[in-house]
C-alpha positions as CSV (number, residue, x, y, z in Angstrom):
1,M,0.0,0.0,0.0
2,I,1.2,3.5,-0.8
3,A,1.7,5.6,2.3
4,T,-0.5,8.7,2.7
5,T,1.8,11.5,3.6
6,P,1.3,15.3,4.3
7,K,2.3,18.2,2.0
8,P,6.1,18.5,1.9
9,P,8.5,19.0,3.3
10,Y,8.9,15.9,5.5
11,F,11.6,13.2,5.7
12,A,12.1,9.6,4.6
13,V,14.4,6.8,6.0
14,I,15.2,4.4,3.1
15,F,16.3,1.0,4.5
16,T,17.7,-1.3,1.8
17,S,18.8,-4.8,2.8
18,T,19.7,-8.2,1.6
19,R,18.9,-11.1,4.0
20,T,20.6,-14.2,5.3
21,K,18.8,-17.5,5.3
22,N,18.2,-17.1,9.1
23,N,14.4,-16.4,9.6
24,A,14.3,-17.1,13.3
25,N,11.9,-14.4,14.9
26,Y,12.4,-12.2,11.8
27,T,8.7,-11.8,10.9
28,K,7.6,-11.3,14.5
29,T,10.3,-8.7,15.1
30,S,9.6,-6.9,11.8
31,E,5.9,-6.8,12.6
32,R,6.7,-5.4,16.1
33,M,9.0,-2.7,14.7
34,I,6.3,-1.6,12.3
35,A,3.8,-1.3,15.2
36,L,6.3,0.5,17.4
37,A,7.2,2.9,14.5
38,K,3.5,3.7,13.9
39,D,3.2,4.7,17.7
40,S,6.3,6.9,17.6
41,K,6.1,10.6,17.7
42,G,6.5,12.1,14.2
43,F,5.7,8.9,12.2
44,L,3.9,9.5,9.0
45,G,3.7,6.2,7.1
46,I,5.6,3.2,5.7
47,E,6.0,1.4,2.5
48,S,7.9,-2.0,2.0
49,A,8.7,-4.6,-0.6
50,R,11.0,-7.7,-0.5
51,E,12.3,-10.0,-3.3
52,E,16.0,-10.7,-3.3
53,M,16.6,-7.2,-1.9
54,G,14.3,-5.6,0.5
55,I,13.4,-1.8,0.7
56,T,11.4,-0.3,3.3
57,V,10.7,3.5,3.3
58,S,9.4,5.2,6.5
59,Y,8.2,8.8,6.4
60,W,8.7,11.2,9.4
61,E,7.8,14.8,10.1
62,S,11.3,15.8,11.2
63,L,15.0,14.7,11.8
64,A,14.4,14.7,15.4
65,A,11.5,12.1,15.1
66,I,13.9,9.9,13.1
67,K,16.6,10.2,15.7
68,G,14.0,9.3,18.4
69,W,13.0,6.2,16.4
70,K,16.7,5.2,15.8
71,L,17.3,5.4,19.6
72,N,14.2,3.5,20.7
73,S,15.3,0.8,23.0
74,E,13.4,-2.0,21.4
75,H,14.5,-0.8,18.0
76,L,18.1,-0.8,19.2
77,V,17.8,-4.5,20.1
78,A,16.2,-5.3,16.7
79,Q,19.1,-3.5,15.0
80,K,21.7,-5.5,16.9
81,E,19.8,-8.8,16.0
82,G,19.6,-7.7,12.4
83,K,23.4,-7.3,12.2
84,E,24.0,-10.5,13.9
85,K,21.4,-12.8,12.3
86,W,19.1,-11.5,9.5
87,Y,21.1,-9.2,7.2
88,K,24.0,-9.9,4.9
89,A,24.2,-6.2,4.1
90,Y,22.0,-3.0,4.6
91,K,22.1,0.7,3.8
92,V,20.2,3.5,5.5
93,R,19.5,6.7,3.7
94,I,17.8,9.7,5.1
95,C,16.2,12.2,2.7
96,K,14.2,15.4,2.8
97,I,11.1,15.2,0.6
98,E,10.8,18.6,-1.1
99,R,8.0,17.6,-3.6
100,D,5.8,14.7,-4.1
101,Y,3.0,13.9,-6.7
102,G,1.1,10.8,-7.8
103,F,-1.8,9.2,-9.6
104,E,-4.6,7.1,-8.3
105,V,-7.5,5.5,-10.2
């Protein structure tokens, strides 16, 4: 589903990853992180897709909100587990959205 976001400017965190074969608790943790993010101050929405490479884009109202999410204690545990078990590689990019537009039937 395409996230509904406010009029720019706002911010995006783009998390791109490749996975290991270890799936232990991955889905449960991923679902928990999404629920936790949705309850975080400044969260605006999320979009995600996974094939061989996964891309998750979360939208935030400010850089301070992104920093708060990054430092969330449960999220810190999940980040550590990700490095140790679930990801071969990942990249995080933080962007300011200056303009957006779209089409919907």
